[in-house]
Each structure stands twice: as structure tokens, then as C-alpha cells.
C-alpha positions as a Markdown table, in Angstrom:
| # | Residue | x | y | z |
|---|---|---|---|---|
| 1 | Met | -43.9 | -96.1 | 125.7 |
| 2 | Ser | -47.2 | -97.0 | 124.0 |
| 3 | Leu | -50.6 | -97.2 | 125.8 |
| 4 | Tyr | -50.7 | -100.9 | 124.8 |
| 5 | Thr | -47.3 | -101.6 | 126.5 |
| 6 | Trp | -48.5 | -99.8 | 129.7 |
| 7 | Lys | -51.6 | -102.1 | 129.8 |
| 8 | Leu | -49.5 | -105.2 | 129.4 |
| 9 | Arg | -47.1 | -104.1 | 132.2 |
| 10 | Gly | -50.1 | -103.3 | 134.5 |
| 11 | Leu | -51.6 | -106.8 | 133.8 |
| 12 | Ala | -48.3 | -108.5 | 134.7 |
| 13 | Val | -48.2 | -106.6 | 138.0 |
| 14 | Leu | -51.8 | -107.5 | 138.8 |
| 15 | Leu | -51.1 | -111.2 | 138.1 |
| 16 | Phe | -48.0 | -111.1 | 140.3 |
| 17 | Leu | -50.0 | -109.7 | 143.2 |
| 18 | Leu | -52.8 | -112.2 | 142.8 |
| 19 | Asn | -50.5 | -115.2 | 142.8 |
| 20 | Pro | -50.4 | -116.2 | 146.6 |
| 21 | Leu | -47.1 | -118.1 | 146.3 |
| 22 | Val | -45.3 | -115.3 | 144.5 |
| 23 | Ala | -46.8 | -112.6 | 146.7 |
| 24 | Gly | -45.9 | -114.3 | 149.9 |
| 25 | Ala | -49.4 | -115.4 | 151.0 |
| 26 | Ala | -49.6 | -118.7 | 152.9 |
| 27 | Pro | -50.6 | -121.7 | 150.7 |
| 28 | Ala | -53.9 | -123.5 | 151.5 |
| 29 | Ala | -53.6 | -125.9 | 154.4 |
| 30 | Pro | -53.3 | -129.5 | 153.4 |
| 31 | Pro | -56.5 | -131.6 | 153.9 |
| 32 | Ala | -56.8 | -133.6 | 157.0 |
| 33 | Pro | -56.0 | -137.3 | 156.5 |
| 34 | Ala | -58.8 | -139.8 | 155.9 |
| 35 | Pro | -59.9 | -141.8 | 159.0 |
| 36 | Glu | -58.1 | -145.0 | 159.8 |
| 37 | Val | -60.3 | -148.1 | 160.5 |
| 38 | Val | -59.3 | -150.2 | 163.5 |
| 39 | Pro | -61.1 | -153.4 | 164.3 |
| 40 | Leu | -62.0 | -153.7 | 168.0 |
| 41 | Trp | -61.6 | -157.4 | 168.2 |
| 42 | Pro | -59.5 | -160.1 | 166.5 |
| 43 | Gln | -61.1 | -161.6 | 163.4 |
| 44 | Asp | -63.9 | -164.0 | 164.2 |
| 45 | His | -63.7 | -163.3 | 167.9 |
| 46 | Trp | -67.4 | -163.1 | 168.0 |
| 47 | Gln | -68.9 | -166.1 | 166.2 |
| 48 | Gln | -72.4 | -164.5 | 166.1 |
| 49 | Arg | -73.4 | -162.1 | 163.3 |
| 50 | Ala | -75.9 | -159.3 | 163.2 |
| 51 | Arg | -79.3 | -160.0 | 161.6 |
| 52 | Gly | -79.0 | -158.8 | 158.1 |
| 53 | Pro | -76.2 | -156.8 | 156.4 |
| 54 | Glu | -74.8 | -153.5 | 157.7 |
| 55 | Arg | -77.0 | -150.6 | 156.6 |
| 56 | Ile | -76.8 | -146.8 | 156.4 |
| 57 | Gly | -80.1 | -144.9 | 156.6 |
| 58 | Val | -81.0 | -142.5 | 153.8 |
| 59 | Asp | -84.2 | -140.9 | 154.8 |
| 60 | Gly | -85.5 | -138.7 | 157.7 |
| 61 | Ser | -84.1 | -139.1 | 161.1 |
| 62 | Ala | -82.3 | -142.4 | 160.0 |
| 63 | Lys | -80.2 | -140.5 | 157.4 |
| 64 | Gly | -76.6 | -141.4 | 158.0 |
| 65 | Ala | -77.4 | -143.8 | 160.8 |
| 66 | Val | -75.7 | -147.2 | 160.8 |
| 67 | Ser | -77.2 | -150.5 | 161.9 |
| 68 | Gly | -76.6 | -154.2 | 161.3 |
| 69 | Ile | -73.0 | -154.0 | 162.7 |
| 70 | Ser | -71.2 | -157.4 | 162.7 |
| 71 | Asn | -67.7 | -156.0 | 162.7 |
| 72 | Pro | -67.3 | -153.5 | 165.6 |
| 73 | Arg | -64.6 | -151.0 | 164.9 |
| 74 | Met | -63.2 | -147.5 | 165.4 |
| 75 | Glu | -62.7 | -144.8 | 162.7 |
| 76 | Ile | -59.8 | -142.7 | 163.9 |
| 77 | Tyr | -59.5 | -139.1 | 162.8 |
| 78 | Arg | -55.9 | -138.0 | 163.2 |
| 79 | Pro | -55.2 | -134.3 | 163.2 |
| 80 | Leu | -52.3 | -132.8 | 161.2 |
| 81 | Lys | -50.8 | -131.5 | 164.5 |
| 82 | Pro | -51.9 | -133.7 | 167.4 |
| 83 | Asn | -52.2 | -131.8 | 170.7 |
| 84 | Gly | -51.9 | -135.0 | 172.8 |
| 85 | Thr | -55.6 | -135.4 | 173.6 |
| 86 | Ala | -58.0 | -138.0 | 172.2 |
| 87 | Val | -61.8 | -138.4 | 172.4 |
| 88 | Val | -63.7 | -141.7 | 171.9 |
| 89 | Ile | -67.1 | -140.9 | 170.4 |
| 90 | Phe | -70.3 | -142.9 | 170.8 |
| 91 | Gly | -73.2 | -141.9 | 168.6 |
| 92 | Gly | -76.8 | -142.3 | 169.8 |
| 93 | Gly | -79.7 | -144.2 | 168.3 |
| 94 | Gly | -81.5 | -146.1 | 171.0 |
| 95 | Tyr | -79.3 | -149.2 | 170.7 |
| 96 | Phe | -81.0 | -150.0 | 167.4 |
| 97 | Arg | -78.8 | -147.8 | 165.2 |
| 98 | Ile | -75.9 | -145.3 | 165.6 |
| 99 | Gln | -76.1 | -141.7 | 164.4 |
| 100 | Ile | -72.8 | -141.6 | 162.6 |
| 101 | Gly | -73.4 | -139.1 | 159.8 |
| 102 | Ser | -75.5 | -136.6 | 161.8 |
| 103 | Ala | -73.6 | -136.6 | 165.1 |
| 104 | Ala | -70.5 | -138.8 | 165.6 |
| 105 | Lys | -68.6 | -138.0 | 162.4 |
| 106 | Pro | -69.2 | -134.2 | 162.3 |
| 107 | Thr | -68.0 | -134.1 | 165.9 |
| 108 | Ala | -64.9 | -136.1 | 165.1 |
| 109 | Gln | -64.1 | -133.7 | 162.3 |
| 110 | Trp | -64.6 | -130.7 | 164.5 |
| 111 | Leu | -62.4 | -132.1 | 167.2 |
| 112 | Gln | -59.8 | -133.1 | 164.6 |
| 113 | Ser | -59.7 | -129.4 | 163.5 |
| 114 | Leu | -58.7 | -128.5 | 167.1 |
| 115 | Gly | -55.8 | -131.0 | 167.1 |
| 116 | Val | -57.7 | -133.7 | 169.0 |
| 117 | Thr | -57.4 | -137.3 | 167.9 |
| 118 | Ala | -61.0 | -138.5 | 167.6 |
| 119 | Ala | -62.3 | -142.1 | 167.4 |
| 120 | Val | -65.8 | -142.9 | 166.2 |
| 121 | Val | -67.0 | -146.3 | 167.6 |
| 122 | Tyr | -69.3 | -148.6 | 165.6 |
| 123 | Tyr | -70.6 | -150.7 | 168.4 |
| 124 | Arg | -72.8 | -153.8 | 168.3 |
| 125 | Leu | -76.5 | -153.2 | 168.8 |
| 126 | Pro | -79.0 | -155.3 | 170.8 |
| 127 | Ala | -81.7 | -154.6 | 168.2 |
| 128 | Asp | -79.5 | -156.6 | 165.7 |
| 129 | Gly | -79.6 | -159.7 | 167.9 |
| 130 | Trp | -76.6 | -159.0 | 170.0 |
| 131 | Ser | -76.8 | -159.4 | 173.8 |
| 132 | Pro | -77.5 | -156.2 | 175.8 |
| 133 | Val | -73.9 | -156.2 | 177.2 |
| 134 | Ser | -72.4 | -156.1 | 173.7 |
| 135 | Pro | -72.2 | -152.3 | 173.3 |
| 136 | Phe | -70.6 | -151.9 | 176.7 |
| 137 | Gln | -68.0 | -154.6 | 175.9 |
| 138 | Asp | -67.2 | -152.6 | 172.7 |
| 139 | Gly | -67.0 | -149.4 | 174.7 |
| 140 | Gln | -64.5 | -150.8 | 177.2 |
| 141 | Arg | -62.5 | -152.4 | 174.4 |
| 142 | Ala | -62.4 | -149.1 | 172.4 |
| 143 | Met | -61.0 | -147.2 | 175.4 |
| 144 | Arg | -58.4 | -149.8 | 176.1 |
| 145 | Leu | -57.4 | -150.2 | 172.4 |
| 146 | Leu | -57.0 | -146.5 | 171.9 |
| 147 | Arg | -54.9 | -146.2 | 175.0 |
| 148 | Ala | -52.7 | -149.1 | 173.8 |
| 149 | Gln | -52.2 | -147.2 | 170.5 |
| 150 | Ala | -51.6 | -143.8 | 172.1 |
| 151 | Pro | -47.8 | -143.6 | 171.5 |
| 152 | Thr | -48.2 | -144.2 | 167.7 |
| 153 | Leu | -51.1 | -141.7 | 167.6 |
| 154 | Gly | -49.2 | -138.9 | 169.4 |
| 155 | Val | -51.7 | -139.1 | 172.3 |
| 156 | Asp | -51.0 | -138.9 | 176.0 |
| 157 | Pro | -52.6 | -142.1 | 177.5 |
| 158 | Glu | -53.8 | -140.0 | 180.4 |
| 159 | Arg | -55.7 | -137.5 | 178.2 |
| 160 | Ile | -58.3 | -139.8 | 176.6 |
| 161 | Gly | -61.9 | -138.8 | 177.0 |
| 162 | Ala | -65.3 | -140.2 | 176.1 |
| 163 | Leu | -68.1 | -138.3 | 174.4 |
| 164 | Gly | -71.6 | -139.8 | 173.9 |
| 165 | Phe | -74.8 | -138.6 | 172.4 |
| 166 | Ser | -78.2 | -139.9 | 173.6 |
| 167 | Ala | -77.9 | -143.7 | 173.9 |
| 168 | Gly | -74.2 | -143.2 | 173.3 |
| 169 | Gly | -74.2 | -141.0 | 176.3 |
| 170 | Asn | -75.5 | -143.9 | 178.3 |
| 171 | Leu | -72.8 | -146.1 | 176.8 |
| 172 | Ala | -70.1 | -143.5 | 177.6 |
| 173 | Gly | -71.5 | -143.0 | 181.1 |
| 174 | Ile | -71.4 | -146.7 | 181.9 |
| 175 | Val | -67.8 | -147.0 | 180.5 |
| 176 | Ala | -66.8 | -144.1 | 182.7 |
| 177 | Thr | -68.4 | -145.5 | 185.9 |
| 178 | Arg | -68.0 | -149.3 | 185.4 |
| 179 | Phe | -64.6 | -149.1 | 183.7 |
| 180 | Asp | -63.2 | -152.0 | 185.8 |
| 181 | Ala | -66.2 | -154.3 | 185.5 |
| 182 | Pro | -65.2 | -157.6 | 183.9 |
| 183 | Leu | -67.6 | -157.4 | 181.0 |
| 184 | Tyr | -65.6 | -159.7 | 178.8 |
| 185 | Pro | -62.5 | -162.0 | 179.2 |
| 186 | Pro | -59.2 | -160.4 | 178.4 |
| 187 | Val | -58.2 | -160.8 | 174.7 |
| 188 | Asp | -54.6 | -159.4 | 174.6 |
| 189 | Ala | -52.2 | -157.0 | 176.2 |
| 190 | Ala | -54.5 | -154.0 | 175.5 |
| 191 | Asp | -57.0 | -155.5 | 178.0 |
| 192 | Gln | -54.5 | -155.1 | 180.8 |
| 193 | Leu | -54.9 | -151.3 | 180.4 |
| 194 | Ser | -57.6 | -149.2 | 182.0 |
| 195 | Ala | -60.9 | -148.5 | 180.2 |
| 196 | Arg | -61.5 | -145.4 | 182.3 |
| 197 | Pro | -61.9 | -142.2 | 180.3 |
| 198 | Asp | -60.1 | -139.2 | 181.7 |
| 199 | Phe | -63.0 | -136.9 | 181.1 |
| 200 | Leu | -66.6 | -137.5 | 180.1 |
| 201 | Gly | -69.0 | -135.6 | 177.8 |
| 202 | Met | -72.7 | -136.5 | 177.7 |
| 203 | Ile | -74.9 | -134.8 | 175.2 |
| 204 | Tyr | -78.7 | -135.2 | 175.4 |
| 205 | Pro | -77.9 | -138.4 | 177.2 |
| 206 | Val | -79.9 | -141.4 | 178.3 |
| 207 | Val | -78.8 | -141.8 | 181.9 |
| 208 | Ser | -81.4 | -143.9 | 183.9 |
| 209 | Met | -83.3 | -147.1 | 183.3 |
| 210 | Arg | -85.5 | -146.4 | 186.4 |
| 211 | Ala | -89.0 | -144.9 | 186.6 |
| 212 | Pro | -90.0 | -142.3 | 185.8 |
| 213 | Leu | -87.1 | -141.9 | 183.3 |
| 214 | Asp | -87.4 | -145.4 | 181.8 |
| 215 | Gln | -89.6 | -144.4 | 178.8 |
| 216 | Thr | -86.8 | -144.7 | 176.2 |
| 217 | Arg | -86.0 | -147.0 | 173.3 |
| 218 | Ser | -82.7 | -147.6 | 175.0 |
| 219 | Lys | -84.4 | -149.1 | 178.0 |
| 220 | Arg | -86.6 | -151.4 | 175.8 |
| 221 | Glu | -83.6 | -152.6 | 173.8 |
| 222 | Leu | -81.6 | -153.5 | 177.0 |
| 223 | Ala | -84.5 | -154.9 | 178.9 |
| 224 | Ser | -83.9 | -158.5 | 177.9 |
| 225 | Gln | -81.0 | -158.6 | 180.5 |
| 226 | Asp | -82.5 | -159.4 | 183.8 |
| 227 | Asp | -80.5 | -156.8 | 185.8 |
| 228 | Ala | -80.5 | -154.1 | 183.0 |
| 229 | Gln | -82.3 | -151.6 | 185.2 |
| 230 | Gln | -79.5 | -151.6 | 187.7 |
| 231 | Ala | -76.6 | -152.5 | 185.4 |
| 232 | Tyr | -77.1 | -149.7 | 182.9 |
| 233 | Ser | -78.5 | -146.8 | 185.0 |
| 234 | Val | -75.4 | -144.5 | 185.1 |
| 235 | Glu | -76.5 | -142.7 | 188.2 |
| 236 | Glu | -76.4 | -146.0 | 190.1 |
| 237 | His | -72.7 | -146.3 | 189.5 |
| 238 | Ile | -71.3 | -142.8 | 190.4 |
| 239 | Arg | -68.0 | -143.2 | 192.2 |
| 240 | Lys | -65.3 | -141.0 | 193.6 |
| 241 | Asp | -62.6 | -142.1 | 191.1 |
| 242 | Met | -64.7 | -141.5 | 187.9 |
| 243 | Pro | -63.8 | -138.7 | 185.6 |
| 244 | Pro | -65.2 | -135.1 | 185.5 |
| 245 | Val | -68.5 | -134.7 | 183.6 |
| 246 | Phe | -69.9 | -132.3 | 181.1 |
| 247 | Leu | -73.6 | -132.4 | 180.3 |
| 248 | Ala | -75.7 | -130.6 | 177.7 |
| 249 | Gln | -79.4 | -131.0 | 176.8 |
| 250 | Ala | -82.4 | -129.0 | 175.6 |
| 251 | Val | -85.3 | -128.5 | 178.0 |
| 252 | Asp | -87.8 | -129.2 | 175.2 |
| 253 | Asp | -86.3 | -132.7 | 174.4 |
| 254 | His | -89.3 | -134.9 | 173.8 |
| 255 | Thr | -87.3 | -138.1 | 173.2 |
| 256 | Val | -85.1 | -138.2 | 176.3 |
| 257 | Asp | -86.5 | -136.3 | 179.2 |
| 258 | Val | -84.3 | -133.5 | 180.5 |
| 259 | Gly | -84.5 | -135.3 | 183.9 |
| 260 | His | -81.8 | -137.7 | 182.7 |
| 261 | Ser | -79.2 | -134.9 | 182.6 |
| 262 | Val | -80.5 | -133.4 | 185.9 |
| 263 | Ala | -80.3 | -136.8 | 187.6 |
| 264 | Met | -76.7 | -137.3 | 186.4 |
| 265 | Tyr | -75.7 | -133.8 | 187.6 |
| 266 | Gln | -77.3 | -134.3 | 191.0 |
| 267 | Ala | -75.7 | -137.7 | 191.5 |
| 268 | Ala | -72.2 | -136.6 | 190.4 |
| 269 | His | -72.4 | -133.3 | 192.4 |
| 270 | Ala | -73.5 | -135.2 | 195.5 |
| 271 | Ala | -70.5 | -137.4 | 195.2 |
| 272 | Gly | -68.1 | -134.5 | 194.8 |
| 273 | Ile | -67.4 | -135.2 | 191.1 |
| 274 | Pro | -66.6 | -132.1 | 189.1 |
| 275 | Val | -69.6 | -131.7 | 186.9 |
| 276 | Glu | -70.9 | -129.0 | 184.5 |
| 277 | Leu | -74.5 | -128.9 | 183.2 |
| 278 | His | -75.9 | -126.7 | 180.4 |
| 279 | Leu | -79.6 | -126.7 | 179.7 |
| 280 | Phe | -80.8 | -124.9 | 176.6 |
| 281 | Glu | -84.3 | -123.5 | 176.4 |
| 282 | Thr | -85.0 | -125.0 | 172.9 |
| 283 | Gly | -83.3 | -127.5 | 170.6 |
| 284 | Gly | -85.2 | -130.8 | 170.8 |
| 285 | His | -83.3 | -134.0 | 170.4 |
| 286 | Ser | -80.6 | -135.4 | 168.2 |
| 287 | Trp | -78.9 | -132.2 | 167.1 |
| 288 | Gly | -75.3 | -133.3 | 166.8 |
| 289 | Leu | -73.1 | -130.2 | 166.7 |
| 290 | Gly | -76.2 | -128.1 | 166.5 |
| 291 | Arg | -77.4 | -126.1 | 163.5 |
| 292 | Pro | -75.4 | -122.8 | 163.5 |
| 293 | Gly | -77.4 | -120.0 | 165.0 |
| 294 | Thr | -79.4 | -122.2 | 167.4 |
| 295 | Leu | -79.1 | -122.2 | 171.2 |
| 296 | Val | -77.8 | -125.8 | 171.2 |
| 297 | Ala | -75.0 | -124.9 | 168.8 |
| 298 | Gln | -73.2 | -123.3 | 171.7 |
| 299 | Trp | -72.2 | -126.7 | 173.2 |
| 300 | Pro | -69.1 | -127.4 | 171.2 |
| 301 | Arg | -67.4 | -124.2 | 172.4 |
| 302 | Leu | -68.6 | -124.7 | 175.9 |
| 303 | Phe | -67.3 | -128.3 | 175.9 |
| 304 | Ala | -63.9 | -127.2 | 174.5 |
| 305 | Asn | -63.6 | -124.5 | 177.2 |
| 306 | Trp | -64.6 | -126.9 | 179.9 |
| 307 | Ala | -62.1 | -129.6 | 178.7 |
| 308 | Arg | -59.3 | -127.0 | 178.7 |
| 309 | Ser | -60.2 | -125.9 | 182.2 |
| 310 | His | -59.3 | -129.5 | 183.2 |
| 311 | Gly | -56.1 | -129.5 | 181.2 |
| 312 | Tyr | -57.2 | -131.8 | 178.3 |
| 313 | Leu | -57.2 | -129.7 | 175.2 |
| 314 | Gly | -54.1 | -127.5 | 175.6 |
| 315 | Ser | -54.0 | -123.8 | 175.0 |
| 316 | Pro | -56.9 | -122.4 | 173.1 |
| 317 | Pro | -56.2 | -121.3 | 169.4 |
| 318 | Ala | -56.1 | -117.6 | 168.6 |
| 319 | Arg | -59.4 | -118.2 | 166.9 |
| 320 | Leu | -61.5 | -121.3 | 167.7 |
| 321 | Pro | -62.4 | -122.9 | 164.4 |
| 322 | Pro | -66.2 | -123.0 | 163.9 |
| 323 | His | -67.8 | -126.3 | 163.1 |
| 324 | Ser | -68.2 | -125.4 | 159.5 |
| 325 | Gly | -67.6 | -127.0 | 156.1 |
| 326 | Gln | -68.1 | -130.7 | 155.8 |
| 327 | Ala | -68.9 | -131.2 | 159.5 |
| 328 | Thr | -71.5 | -128.4 | 159.6 |
| 329 | Gln | -73.2 | -129.7 | 156.4 |
| 330 | Ala | -73.6 | -133.1 | 157.9 |
| 331 | Ala | -75.2 | -131.6 | 161.0 |
| 332 | Ala | -77.1 | -128.8 | 159.2 |
| 333 | Pro | -80.7 | -130.1 | 159.1 |
| 334 | Gln | -83.2 | -128.3 | 161.3 |
| 335 | Pro | -83.7 | -130.3 | 164.5 |
| 336 | Gln | -87.2 | -131.8 | 164.5 |
| 337 | Pro | -89.0 | -132.8 | 167.7 |
| 338 | Ser | -89.9 | -136.5 | 167.6 |
| 339 | Leu | -93.5 | -137.5 | 168.2 |
| 340 | Asp | -92.3 | -140.5 | 170.2 |
| 341 | Asp | -89.1 | -142.2 | 171.3 |
| 342 | Asp | -88.8 | -144.0 | 167.9 |
| 343 | Gly | -88.6 | -140.8 | 166.0 |
| 344 | Ala | -85.1 | -139.6 | 166.1 |
| 345 | Gly | -84.0 | -142.4 | 168.3 |
| 346 | Asp | -82.2 | -142.0 | 171.6 |
């Protein structure tokens, strides 16, 4: 046999081994499905419109942040293999915008990779001319609507949590403590269901509207409601039948004082509510999933382990997927401390 024939035969064997389908290697996993958009309310339910069109920020701390919302809605991220748990996500932004691209969406994609059905809420903003109660109406409605759709989503209606960042943490906290408050007249059968989350995550959250913790953009945007201080201070509404709480914040947060998380922990603990608090030495504010390698980037794994300890995420995978790829890229910018509360928003 000639040397040329031997070379051809060797090349054929090499190509055979490199072909993953022929050699028996598993094919690449199919991509996760695109998010489904679900309106929170029937068409034209709210006659008012936001001031100006819906906008997405392109620069600085506003990059990826959405404002001008006239059509409140959820984007539902369905996993390929649902594990029965769902999480409703409220991005932050001081009630004048919502940090979708830098926090809510990457977190939804990370949860989706764990088998969790994630719903990102685009809620109405007081800064756009909506009344202060509007985001809380949308929060209650989102919980009820997702619970109503649980059977078609492969979700257990008793395993639906809420997760909020900054002002979104305030929103999630009020939904979790005032879940039976009649914030709007019932619209349909979904409004007969409970708005109570089964578990609650609050990441660098705004908690209190009371001094000395009242120096936030959130407080200013909600202040036009006469009783806003009492109505939207989460620690004022701690109750025995609220869900367990997970808290995470950086000590050097210059936008939302770390006292907010401490106040929430103390109030929940005093009431006998299961609560876990993680304070990181550095990280600033508005870090979303956290830039890989930073202290605050530990929170997703801590949150997943905590949720499993309460029976909400099922068995842990053999290897917990890192928050990488598309989600990490969206959250990758270096956290920057804001000079004031308008910097990164709260």
C-alpha cells in the first residue's frame, strides 16, 4: 500500500473521530425558547398613557433601562425542562426606569438555565405620570396572572417566588407583605387567586420610606401619595404569614444605604419569619448578577442554595451552571459607585 493511500486512510479516521454525531458525542443543546410576552391587563384597561413613548437607555447607568411604559406586561422565560418553580422578577430604577438589560433579563436567563420559569415585569412608573400605587397594582397582578397560567407553564402554583432589585426589591417586598390589600378592583378570574409569593428575594433593596432611610429616589417618586411613608415601607407590614426572605447587599452601597437590608432582616427575624442576610464588603449598587470574580457575584449561588433549602428549586444539578454567556455579558460592566441617588438609580 502506497504512502499516499495510508495518508488518505488516516485522514478518514481523523474526520470520523472529530464528527460528534458519528463518534457518539452528545449534540449541542437546543437554544432556550424566546420569551413570551403576556399583557398584565386587558387592552385599554388603563385609559391613561405614560408621558412620551417607551424608551430604552443606551448610555451609562441607563443602558438597557426601560421607561415610558404604557403597556405593563411580563416577559416569560420558559426553560426547556421546567422544574416546577417560577420567579417573578422586578428590576430596579427608582420608580423612574426599570433596569431590564443589566439586571432583570440576565437574572431571568440564569434562572431559566436552572429549569426555573422566570417572568420579567415591565411595571408602570410614577415618574411617567402614573399614580404611586401603579407599580404595586402591576406587581399583584403579575403574581396572580402567573399563578393562573401555572398549569400551562409546567409550574406548581405553590412554588412561585418574587425577586426584586433596588426599587424592585421594594415592590417585591410590598407584594409579599400586602398581598391581600385591595389595590385595584378585580378584573377577571385570575384576580381571585392569591398574589402572595411563596418565597422572596431582595437584592440591594429599598425597604423603608422612613427617616433616616428615606434618602432615595424611590421615596421621592412615591411621595405624592399622602400615606406613602407608611404604605410603602416594607418593614411596617411584616406579618406571620408572609414568605421566607433572602437579602443581599454590599456594605459600600452609596445609593441605597445598607440599613435598608438590616432593617428588613431585623423586622422579619423579630416576627419569626425565616430570613437570610448576606452583606458583602464591596460591590456598590446596581450590580445585577454581579461581575464574575467580584464578591457580590456570589449571590446567585447563595440564593439558589437558599431556595433549595426551602424546597423551591428541586435537587441541585451535578454542576450549577455559571451565569455566563449572554446573561453574563449583559451584566458584565464594572459596578460604579453613584455620586448620588440619581446615578445608578434605586
